MIGUSE-417978 format. One record per residue (C-alpha): x, y, z. Coordinates in nm, 4 decimals, always signed. Layout:
PT        x        y        z
PT        X        Y        Z
...
END
This chain:
PT        x        y        z
PT  -3.0700  -0.2034  -0.9711
PT  -3.0703  -0.1965  -0.5862
PT  -2.7323  -0.2004  -0.4140
PT  -2.6366  -0.5305  -0.2652
PT  -2.5859  -0.5063  +0.1162
PT  -2.2204  -0.5257  +0.1948
PT  -2.2555  -0.8257  +0.4304
PT  -2.4252  -1.0141  +0.1497
PT  -2.1050  -0.9766  -0.0635
PT  -1.8879  -1.1525  +0.1934
PT  -1.9711  -1.5112  +0.0917
PT  -1.9032  -1.4233  -0.2722
PT  -1.5712  -1.2724  -0.1870
PT  -1.4649  -1.5757  +0.0160
PT  -1.5678  -1.7967  -0.2835
PT  -1.3454  -1.5840  -0.5103
PT  -1.6354  -1.4466  -0.7220
PT  -1.5047  -1.1577  -0.9279
PT  -1.8271  -0.9522  -0.9200
PT  -1.8522  -0.9679  -0.5332
PT  -1.4833  -0.8810  -0.5015
PT  -1.5216  -0.5811  -0.7283
PT  -1.8328  -0.4565  -0.5519
PT  -1.6783  -0.4812  -0.2057
PT  -1.3617  -0.3112  -0.3304
PT  -1.5862  -0.0221  -0.4404
PT  -1.7410  -0.0031  -0.0900
PT  -1.3952  -0.0085  +0.0683
PT  -1.2761  +0.2714  -0.1580
PT  -1.5849  +0.4795  -0.0706
PT  -1.4891  +0.4427  +0.3004
PT  -1.8581  +0.4768  +0.4123
PT  -2.0001  +0.3295  +0.7290
PT  -2.2282  +0.0981  +0.5349
PT  -1.9328  -0.1156  +0.4238
PT  -1.7626  -0.1457  +0.7626
PT  -1.9430  -0.4517  +0.8953
PT  -1.8429  -0.6515  +0.5898
PT  -1.4881  -0.5357  +0.6116
PT  -1.4726  -0.6439  +0.9781
PT  -1.5739  -0.9972  +0.8745
PT  -1.3313  -0.9985  +0.5789
PT  -1.0446  -0.8915  +0.8097
PT  -1.0930  -1.2071  +1.0155
PT  -1.0541  -1.4212  +0.6990
PT  -0.7461  -1.2387  +0.5787
PT  -0.3784  -1.2714  +0.6776
PT  -0.2493  -1.5412  +0.4498
PT  -0.1381  -1.3567  +0.1413
PT  +0.2093  -1.2235  +0.0803
PT  +0.1742  -0.8494  +0.0385
PT  +0.4397  -0.6932  -0.1861
PT  +0.4801  -0.3145  -0.2135
PT  +0.6426  -0.1704  -0.5306
PT  +0.7388  +0.1952  -0.5085
PT  +0.9800  +0.4375  -0.6710
PT  +0.9964  +0.7680  -0.8588
PT  +0.7950  +0.8391  -1.1747
PT  +0.9558  +0.7143  -1.4885
PT  +1.1253  +0.4164  -1.3214
PT  +0.9018  +0.1622  -1.5002
PT  +0.7051  +0.0360  -1.1964
PT  +0.3874  -0.0558  -1.3944
PT  +0.5769  -0.2559  -1.6586
PT  +0.7764  -0.4294  -1.3859
PT  +0.4604  -0.5143  -1.1898
PT  +0.2976  -0.6705  -1.4957
PT  +0.6068  -0.8858  -1.5627
PT  +0.6401  -0.9786  -1.1918
PT  +0.2708  -1.0831  -1.1787
PT  +0.3221  -1.3072  -1.4842
PT  +0.6305  -1.4617  -1.3211
PT  +0.4442  -1.5302  -0.9989
PT  +0.1610  -1.6885  -1.2063
PT  +0.4154  -1.9286  -1.3468
PT  +0.4600  -2.0681  -0.9996
PT  +0.0889  -2.1503  -0.9856
PT  -0.0089  -1.8743  -0.7515
PT  -0.2969  -1.6306  -0.8017
PT  -0.1993  -1.2624  -0.8033
PT  -0.3959  -0.9501  -0.7261
PT  -0.2613  -0.6003  -0.8111
PT  -0.3712  -0.2830  -0.6426
PT  -0.2437  -0.0059  -0.8674
PT  -0.2668  +0.3354  -0.7033
PT  -0.3416  +0.6034  -0.9554
PT  -0.3248  +0.9799  -0.9139
PT  -0.6713  +1.1214  -0.8803
PT  -0.8238  +1.2796  -1.1904
PT  -0.8293  +1.6601  -1.1556
PT  -1.1814  +1.6521  -1.3046
PT  -1.3662  +1.3595  -1.1524
PT  -1.1489  +1.2817  -0.8520
PT  -1.1404  +0.9192  -0.9653
PT  -0.8477  +0.7033  -1.0760
PT  -0.7022  +0.7793  -1.4183
PT  -0.6677  +0.4052  -1.4757
PT  -0.3418  +0.4384  -1.6641
PT  -0.1868  +0.1523  -1.4694
PT  -0.4584  -0.0901  -1.5722
PT  -0.4038  -0.0058  -1.9402
PT  -0.0262  -0.0575  -1.9010
PT  -0.0839  -0.3998  -1.7372
PT  -0.1589  -0.5363  -2.0882
PT  -0.2078  -0.9090  -2.1314
PT  -0.1592  -1.0007  -1.7653
PT  -0.4816  -0.8215  -1.6780
PT  -0.6710  -1.0787  -1.8999
PT  -0.5316  -1.3761  -1.7084
PT  -0.8176  -1.5165  -1.4980
PT  -0.5595  -1.5838  -1.2201
PT  -0.4754  -1.2109  -1.2021
PT  -0.7063  -0.9429  -1.0558
PT  -0.6144  -0.5737  -1.1261
PT  -0.7762  -0.2892  -0.9444
PT  -0.6931  +0.0783  -0.9847
PT  -0.7613  +0.3057  -0.6842
PT  -0.7499  +0.6842  -0.6710
PT  -0.5496  +0.8672  -0.4073
PT  -0.8233  +1.1286  -0.3560
PT  -0.5426  +1.3651  -0.2592
PT  -0.3934  +1.1408  +0.0114
PT  -0.0242  +1.1694  +0.0580
PT  +0.2092  +0.8756  +0.1223
PT  +0.1594  +0.7094  -0.2145
PT  -0.1437  +0.4989  -0.1075
PT  -0.5132  +0.5399  -0.1503
PT  -0.7292  +0.5630  +0.1652
PT  -0.8897  +0.2189  +0.1092
PT  -0.5694  +0.0362  +0.0126
PT  -0.5393  -0.1750  +0.3219
PT  -0.9034  -0.2816  +0.3199
PT  -0.8622  -0.3714  -0.0486
PT  -0.5674  -0.5922  +0.0393
PT  -0.7860  -0.7687  +0.2992
PT  -1.0593  -0.8345  +0.0459
PT  -0.8166  -0.9811  -0.2138
PT  -0.6368  -1.1756  +0.0591
PT  -0.9637  -1.3263  +0.1805
PT  -1.0660  -1.4000  -0.1773
PT  -0.7713  -1.6499  -0.2052
PT  -0.5033  -1.4529  -0.3870
PT  -0.1729  -1.5807  -0.2611
PT  +0.0140  -1.2683  -0.3575
PT  -0.1126  -0.9097  -0.3430
PT  +0.1015  -0.6463  -0.5169
PT  +0.0580  -0.2821  -0.4210
PT  +0.1999  -0.0334  -0.6783
PT  +0.2224  +0.3169  -0.5388
PT  +0.1343  +0.6329  -0.7203
PT  +0.4881  +0.7439  -0.7810
PT  +0.5116  +1.0772  -0.6071
PT  +0.8758  +1.0423  -0.5222
PT  +0.9072  +1.2072  -0.1844
PT  +0.6147  +1.0639  +0.0214
PT  +0.6063  +0.6905  -0.0549
PT  +0.7138  +0.5491  +0.2784
PT  +0.3588  +0.4478  +0.3715
PT  +0.3888  +0.1369  +0.1547
PT  +0.6439  -0.0020  +0.4036
PT  +0.3702  +0.0048  +0.6649
PT  +0.1301  -0.1901  +0.4356
PT  +0.3541  -0.4584  +0.2828
PT  +0.5554  -0.7560  +0.4063
PT  +0.8100  -0.7028  +0.1287
PT  +0.8927  -0.3574  -0.0068
PT  +1.0612  -0.3230  -0.3407
PT  +1.2018  +0.0191  -0.4308
PT  +1.2597  +0.0814  -0.8072
PT  +1.5175  +0.3367  -0.9163
PT  +1.5936  +0.4606  -1.2636
PT  +1.9384  +0.5277  -1.4047
PT  +2.0269  +0.8915  -1.4583
PT  +1.7438  +1.0435  -1.2582
PT  +1.9357  +1.1275  -0.9434
PT  +1.7647  +0.8480  -0.7529
PT  +2.0603  +0.8264  -0.5111
PT  +1.9803  +1.1710  -0.3747
PT  +1.6037  +1.1075  -0.3958
PT  +1.6452  +0.7927  -0.1908
PT  +1.8217  +0.9732  +0.0874
PT  +1.5521  +1.2518  +0.0980
PT  +1.2583  +1.0102  +0.1013
PT  +1.4023  +0.7623  +0.3458
PT  +1.3858  +0.4993  +0.0709
PT  +1.7065  +0.3307  +0.1794
PT  +1.5463  +0.2458  +0.5156
PT  +1.2118  +0.1114  +0.3877
PT  +1.3498  -0.1074  +0.1029
PT  +1.3763  -0.4821  +0.1505
PT  +1.4901  -0.5121  -0.2122
PT  +1.6342  -0.2455  -0.4407
PT  +1.5758  -0.2696  -0.8138
PT  +1.7574  -0.0578  -1.0712
PT  +1.5191  -0.0622  -1.3679
PT  +1.6008  -0.0158  -1.7353
PT  +1.9171  -0.2090  -1.6820
PT  +1.9865  -0.1951  -2.0588
PT  +2.0912  +0.1642  -2.0187
PT  +2.4657  +0.2328  -1.9889
PT  +2.4339  +0.4227  -1.6573
PT  +2.2480  +0.1392  -1.4790
PT  +2.5776  +0.0010  -1.3414
PT  +2.6633  +0.3372  -1.1853
PT  +2.3214  +0.3712  -1.0176
PT  +2.3500  +0.0161  -0.8802
PT  +2.6976  +0.0931  -0.7539
PT  +2.5798  +0.4108  -0.5873
PT  +2.2989  +0.2280  -0.4089
PT  +2.5335  -0.0453  -0.2907
PT  +2.7804  +0.2120  -0.1615
PT  +2.5091  +0.3900  +0.0358
PT  +2.3763  +0.0656  +0.1764
PT  +2.7278  -0.0289  +0.2872
PT  +2.7352  +0.2839  +0.5064
PT  +2.5037  +0.1065  +0.7380
PT  +2.1256  +0.0880  +0.6977
PT  +1.9367  -0.0425  +1.0071
PT  +1.8349  -0.4110  +0.9820
PT  +1.5483  -0.4041  +1.2311
PT  +1.2733  -0.4343  +0.9677
PT  +1.3866  -0.7786  +0.8440
PT  +1.6108  -0.9223  +1.1111
PT  +1.9444  -1.0162  +0.9480
PT  +1.8194  -0.9576  +0.5939
PT  +2.0338  -0.7159  +0.3928
PT  +1.8588  -0.5482  +0.1026
PT  +2.0099  -0.6668  -0.2267
PT  +2.0406  -0.4409  -0.5346
PT  +1.9088  -0.6062  -0.8523
PT  +1.9356  -0.4767  -1.2094
PT  +1.6269  -0.5511  -1.4205
PT  +1.5020  -0.4626  -1.7668
PT  +1.1205  -0.4947  -1.7374
PT  +1.0604  -0.4472  -2.1123
PT  +1.2682  -0.7579  -2.2034
PT  +1.1913  -0.9409  -1.8763
PT  +1.5605  -0.9744  -1.7971
PT  +1.6022  -1.0233  -1.4287
PT  +1.2346  -1.0506  -1.3352
PT  +1.2625  -1.4201  -1.2439
PT  +1.5528  -1.3328  -1.0066
PT  +1.3351  -1.0587  -0.8516
PT  +1.0542  -1.3105  -0.7920
PT  +1.2978  -1.5515  -0.6356
PT  +1.4403  -1.2761  -0.4151
PT  +1.0895  -1.1739  -0.3009
PT  +1.0134  -1.5316  -0.2088
PT  +1.3520  -1.5510  -0.0373
PT  +1.2637  -1.2475  +0.1723
PT  +0.9345  -1.3937  +0.2811
PT  +1.1131  -1.7116  +0.3799
PT  +1.3731  -1.5148  +0.5793
PT  +1.0910  -1.3296  +0.7582
PT  +0.9190  -1.6530  +0.8524
PT  +1.2367  -1.8365  +0.9526
PT  +1.3542  -1.5463  +1.1784
PT  +1.0030  -1.4813  +1.3180
PT  +1.0299  -1.1183  +1.1906
PT  +0.7009  -1.1738  +0.9985
PT  +0.5146  -1.1530  +1.3298
PT  +0.6640  -0.8112  +1.4016
PT  +0.5965  -0.7007  +1.0428
PT  +0.2282  -0.7966  +1.0661
PT  +0.2048  -0.6234  +1.4055
PT  +0.3479  -0.3022  +1.2573
PT  +0.0897  -0.3091  +0.9784
PT  -0.1958  -0.3647  +1.2219
PT  -0.0690  -0.0853  +1.4475
PT  -0.0718  +0.1498  +1.1517
PT  -0.4218  +0.0407  +1.0677
PT  -0.5394  +0.1080  +1.4205
PT  -0.4018  +0.4569  +1.4055
PT  -0.5581  +0.5233  +1.0642
PT  -0.8993  +0.3904  +1.1776
PT  -0.8828  +0.5979  +1.4972
PT  -0.7946  +0.9092  +1.2971
PT  -1.0923  +0.8490  +1.0697
PT  -1.3275  +0.7903  +1.3626
PT  -1.2137  +1.1147  +1.5299
PT  -1.2536  +1.3165  +1.2066
PT  -1.6076  +1.1830  +1.1508
PT  -1.7069  +1.2435  +1.5109
PT  -1.5606  +1.5942  +1.4955
PT  -1.7611  +1.6696  +1.1794
PT  -2.0810  +1.5512  +1.3485
PT  -2.0257  +1.7564  +1.6618
PT  -1.8501  +2.0600  +1.5138
PT  -2.1491  +2.2855  +1.5835
PT  -2.2525  +2.1019  +1.8937
PT  -2.0516  +1.9544  +2.1783
PT  -1.7146  +2.0646  +2.0557
PT  -1.8121  +2.4120  +1.9498
PT  -1.7058  +2.5496  +2.2898
PT  -1.3671  +2.3919  +2.2530
PT  -1.3202  +2.5670  +1.9165
PT  -1.4225  +2.8956  +2.0647
PT  -1.1689  +2.8685  +2.3481
PT  -0.9005  +2.7697  +2.0986
PT  -0.9819  +3.0583  +1.8714
PT  -0.9731  +3.2924  +2.1677
PT  -0.6377  +3.1426  +2.2653
PT  -0.7490  +3.0721  +2.6195
PT  -0.6387  +2.7077  +2.5736
PT  -0.3719  +2.5546  +2.3525
PT  -0.4195  +2.2854  +2.0825
PT  -0.2933  +2.0041  +2.3108
PT  -0.5437  +2.0873  +2.5796
PT  -0.8172  +2.1238  +2.3188
PT  -0.7316  +1.7833  +2.1745
PT  -0.7554  +1.6288  +2.5204
PT  -1.0927  +1.7858  +2.5805
PT  -1.2113  +1.6802  +2.2320
PT  -1.1327  +1.3195  +2.3081
PT  -1.3133  +1.3477  +2.6450
PT  -1.6195  +1.4893  +2.4730
PT  -1.6129  +1.2161  +2.2102
PT  -1.5792  +0.9564  +2.4879
PT  -1.8827  +1.1064  +2.6611
PT  -2.0789  +1.0850  +2.3311
PT  -2.0009  +0.7213  +2.2967
PT  -2.1351  +0.6479  +2.6461
PT  -2.4534  +0.8484  +2.6262
END
């Protein structure tokens, strides 16, 4: 079967057609130039969904919590999309798809769309095509888009540059208080969740988090919003409704204070930087043995430094664009 041109998928995505959504998500994940025109059109139709990032260390129960949260959001009548970032398979390089399996019954709800994406070795907890995937699902009419990060522990701050509301999940007894300090988690969280609240040490973990927050975490990301600490047992569902209400409350606070405008601007600034880096890498690869070969030779000979080389590289690429 011949591949459907990406631009021909746009109408189907805007109409909420599952097959068109899935195909364009595949193009976004491939990150090839053929899909870029469609993604440009999709971007103009996006911007309405509430993007929720769920991050935390492995073993904290993120996938179970995401499934229960999606079901709770569905009870409010909203459609939910989940982008579950999976570690890449060491054999195929593709997503292992464990998160989709753990989503259980919620994945069979026609009002829920679940997509697993592989990291392909990217650091930061997100897959390279995550933000384009969010655009597609947003434009398709999903009112809430949940991003669940891969769970690498130390490098998950990128989700804060992709989501309007960032939820950080900690697990009792795993030393998450120290982990949070190392990873900058305290600063990126809009909402803290202590999972597995049925465990006896959950109160201690919640208390530790509250004590650290009381030391003074900057409030710039959400105006006057102070990140609450919630205790939740995802298996039983205890506390999930309160989490959904708190997430909705955070969005309302962002909109009321006007901080949502700054949050969206931060996300778009990050996207501009990522797109620029991708463009430079591709242009470098095309010209490595051509126009930039001389720059590499000078750098290897140490007659110029890397900063001068970078400036000359950009000048060469600029000349290429105007030839």
